N, C-alpha and C positions, 0 to 999 in steps of 0.2 A: 469629656471625650464621648461622644457618641458611641452606643453600643454598635458592635458587628454582628453579622448575621452570617450563617453558612446556607449556601443555596448551590442545588447542582445547576451547573450552567443549561444543560440540556431541558431543564425544567423551569428554568428563569431566562428566557432568551433575550430579556429587555435589558438585563444586567450589562453594563458597560465596560466592565472589567474582567480579564481573563487569567486563572492560574491553571496550571495542569501538574499537581502531585502526583505522585505514583504509590499506590498503596499495595505493599505486598505482605500478605498475611493468611493464615491459613483458611478456608472459606467457611470450616465448620464454626471458628472461631468468630468471625464476623457474623454467621447467622445467628448464632448464640448472644452475641453482642447487641444487635438489631433487632431481635425479634422482641417485638412489643416497643419498639420505636416508631412513632409516628411523625414522619417529616413533612413539613409544609408540602402540599400539592403532591402527594404522592411520590416523595424523593424515594422512599424503601421500595416503593414497586419499582421504580426506575433502575434503581440499581440491581436488583437480584433478578429483575426481568429481562435484563440485557439492553435495555433503550441507550445507557450512555455509557455502558463500560464494556470492554472486551475481553472476554473471560479466556484465559490462556492457559491450557494443562500444562503443568509442570511435568515432564517426562519421569524424573527422578522422584517425586516428592508427591503427598497425597495433598496437594496443596494449589490454590488458583491464585493468579495475580489479576486484580482489577485495577484499571486505568481510570480513575476518576477525573472528569474536567469539573471543577468546582469555582465558584465566585465568592470572593471575600470582599465585602464591601461595608462600610460603615454608613449610617444615614445621612451623613455630610457628605461624604464622598459620593453616593449615588446620585447627588444633585450635581456632580462637576464630569463633564463629558470626557475629558481626557485624564482621569485619571487611574494610574496602574499601582496596584498595592500588591507586597509579597510578605506583609507581615503575618507572623504565627496567627493561626484562626482561634478567635474567641467564641465561643458557643453562648447563645442567649434562649430568652425564653422561647425563640422561633423553631428551637428544637425540644420535642416533650417527650420524655422517658417515663415510660409508666413506673419504673422503680429507679430509685436512687444509686442503685450500684451499676446500672448501666451507665447512668451518666459519668460517675467516677472512672470506670472503665474505658470510656470513650475518651476523656479529657487526658487519661494518660496514653492510649493509642494514638492520636491525632500528633502530639510532637514527636512521637517514634516514628512514623511512617510518613511526615510531612515532607514535600518538595523537594524527592530526587527526582532526576530527570526520566523521561519515558524510557524505555529499553526496547521499543519496538524496532530500533536500528539495527540492534545485533541479535536480539534474542529469537531463536526461530518460534513461530506460531503457527498452530492446526488450523485446517481449513475448514468450513462448513459452507454447503451451497444454500443452507436455510438461515445463515446467520445474518442480522441486519447490517446495512452499509453503517460506518461511521457517520455520525451527525455533520453536517455542516458546522463549521466554526462561525460565530459572529464576531470574532476579533482575533488577531493574532496571537500567538504564546508570548508568554512574559520573556522578556530580553535575556533574562539566565538560561531560558532552555535553549541546546544546541539542536541545530536542525536536523531531521529526521530524514536520513539519506535513503530508508527504506521506503517509507512514507513517499519520499519524492520519486521514486522509483515507479511507484504505483499510481502517483498523479501524472507522470510521463505515460505511462500504460492507458489508462482511462481516469480521468480527472472527474468526470460526471459518476463514475460509479462509486469511486474512491470517496467523493464528498458527499454521496447520497443525493445527487442530483437528477440521475435518470427520468423521474417523472415530471419534475417542473421545467427541465432544458431538453425538448425533443429538438434534436438536431435536423435544419433542414435537410432534405432530400437530395441526393446528388444526381438522382434522376429525373428532376424535372426541371424548367427554366426559373419558376418561382422560388421565392423564399419562404417554404411554406411548413416551414417548423413552429415551435412556440418556445416562448422564455427566452433568458439571454438579454444582452443589452437593447436588443431591436425588437423583443418580443414575437421573432419570426425562426427562431432556431440557429440565427448566424453570430458568429462573432466580428468585430469591425476588423479593419488594418490600420497600419499605422497613420493614414490619414483620416480615420473615424469615420471611413464608409465601409459598409457592409460587405464581407468577405465572402462568397459563396463558397458551399462544400463542393469540393470537385471529387470526393470518394474519401476524402481523409477525416470526414467527421471530427473534425477540431480536434484529433487527438495526437499528440506529439510524437506516439511511436509510428503514425502512419506518415508524419511528415518527413520523420528522419529514419526509420525503420528499428526492429528490434536490437539492432547492433548499433544504432546511433550514427551509422556512417553514411546516412542520407544515400544519394547517387552511387558513392564509392561502395555501399554495401550489398547486403543481401535484397534491399527492396530495389536495388539500381539496375539500369537498361542491360546490364551483361548477366543479370540472374531473374528475379522475378518481374522486373518491368513494371513496376508500379508508377503509373503515371502522374500520381500527386506528390511523390516522393520528392524533397529538396535538394539541390546540389550541394549543400551545406555537411560538411563532416564533423559532427560535434565533437569526436576523439583527438582532431587535429586542428580545429578551429583555436584562434588565439584570443578569443574575447576572456577578458578578466571576469571572476565572479560579479563584480558589480556591472560590467558590462551585459553578461549573460542576464542577469535579473532583469534589467532594463528592457532587453530585447524582448524576452518573455511575455515582461508586462506591456509593453507599449507596441509591440509588434513590428513587421517589416521584415522584407528579404523573404516574403511568402508566409511568416509566421504571423498568425492572426495574434492580436491584443489581448493576452490571456488576464490581464491585470481586472477586467470587469467581472471575471468569474473565479479568480485565484486572489486569495488574500495575502498579506504580507508573509505569514506564517506557511502558506503553500508554495510561494516562489522561492522562499529560503530554503525549504526541503528540496525544491526541484533541483535549483541551482547545487545545491551540495550532492545530489545524486550525479548529475553530470560532471560536477569536478572531480569528483572522488573516483569516477569511473575513468577519466581521463587521465587522473594520477596514478591509476591502479593499486589504489588503497581498497578498491571493491573490483569484483572478480569483471574481466574484461570480456568480449566476444571472442576475440582473436584467440584467447587463451583457452577457449571451448571447442569452437569449429572454424574450418577453413572453408574460404568462399572457393567454389567449382562449379565452374559452368557447364560441366558434362553432368553434375549430378542432378537428380530432382529437386528442386526448389531452391538448388544452387550450394549447398553446403555439404559439407562432410564432417562428423565429429574428429574431433583431434585424440590421437592415441594416449596412452601412459594411464589410463583410467583401472582402477582395482575392482572388478566386479565383487568379489568377496567382501570387499569393505563397504562396496555399495549398497549391498545387499542390507548389512547390518545398520547402515545409515537409513535406510528406506522403512527397516523395521522400527527403529526408533524415532523417526521424525515424521512419517509419511502414512504409515500402515494404519493408523487409528482412524483416519478418515478416509483414506484410499483403499483398505483392506489390504491383507496381506500379499495377493495378487494383482494389487493395482484396479480392480475393477468394481470396485463398492460405489464408487462415484462415478458415473458416465459423463465424461466432458462432451458437451455440445450433443448429449444423448448419443453420440455415435462412437465414441473414441475411450479407451483406457489410459490410464496413466502410462503403460507400457506403450501402445500403439503409436499415441500421440508424441512420446520420446522419439520413437523411432521414425517417423514421419516427419516432425515439426521441432526437431531439435533448436534449430535457429530461435524459436520462441519459448520453448519451455525452458532453456537455460535461466531466462528472463524471470521468469514466475518463480525457479528455484529461489534465486537471488535475491527477490524483491517483494514478491507476494503477491497474491490475486486481490485485485481492488474492489474495495466493498463487499470483502468477505472475512472471516477471522483468520484465514491464510495468510498470515505475514513471511517475513524472511524466513527460509529454511537453512539459513547457514549461519553458524554460531562462531566460525572460525574469523581470525583478525587477519588481515591483508587479503589483497587480492589474488595473490599466488596458491595461498591455501584453500580460498574458497573455490577458485578452479580448479583444484585436486579434488575436493568434495564433489563438485559437481561432474566432474569426468567420472568419478567413482560411482555416481548416482547412474550415469548413463551406460557405464559398462555394465550394470547390472540389467537397466532396465531394456537393454537390447536383445534379452534374452527371452524369446518369444513363448517360451515353454513355463517360465516361473513367472512372467508377467503378461499374460496372452491379451489378445483382443477381447471385446466383449462380443457375445455370439453374433450379433447383427452387423460387426464393424469389420472396416477392412484393417489389413496388416501388410507390411512390407514383404517382397517376394524374397526369395532366394538369390543373393548376389546382389541385392540392392547397396549402392554404396554408402549410404547416409550414415550408417553406424560404423562403416570401417570392418576392423577386426573384432568388434565385438559382439558383431550379430550372430546369434544362435538361434 
């Protein structure tokens, strides 16, 4: 049998198989273990430099979680294009350790940590506006990996940012009649429709959140004619649509009814994650928009936050899950250079619930909800909003604007 080799997928893009184990060990132990290790093509640097791992602070421990995307391929398998392998890893001379005890330690570590599913669909992750976007995948995840519905939500929000494609895919401008973007299946920043014809950007920028709204309800929702009146929003309400998961997947892949054919830019794993997000939101396994806010034609932006939130608990949740990056008062990171977390929550809660629930595409901010079930998640979101509607505790940035007294969007939470 030919020997196996271990290589990081991001450093070895020409590999044809893909495996995604999760490594969860204290960072100091990893540093001690790998200091002096010399991986082929600078793998050590890519691991600790952040190019291929998502560094997730654990709030209760002095440890960090690293998600490694690795490829395990034998020399014989590398010549076969359709081979997927999930066998235990075998180290060979491709990994060179300066001392033998490190090699022994690593041989003990790998079986202990190998092949548990990635936890990003349930574990809160901290944001960083300087964080690199996750590298695009060259192949779908192994069949044993469950779809990541949190990642599916981020793809729904902005697939280009989540997949790190913003530089290679410049969206066709909606302000010019020409198809004048770059990249994509047509080389001009457009996607095709179901008939394989280029589908122009009418303002949606090929983002699903623009086609269906932050609340997934299409024209029935906050982007509809009764509320924000977005011209590009589609008539389909994903929360009441009766398509099966398989039908949804085919629709998103091949396009139709105004939806572009995303199969040219989203791979099998992406589509699985996207469908999991839609289906779990529809079945209320995840928090739903109607549990967080009510549509209101008279309110600015067409929404009012639901009651029932506990501001005291919301302050505690914010301190535990949000303050490290956003600061104790929510002003450490300016959003779009003009908003604090507090001010944007008060003015655009119809959007911010989604960011809390699924994360910010292309950054380290993942899902900030560890609760199981849509109802429990909705309660935490409302608790956070109850806290963030306090203009004194979570003020706007000095150059930003805030809601006035009597603004209806925060309801009884406004202080």
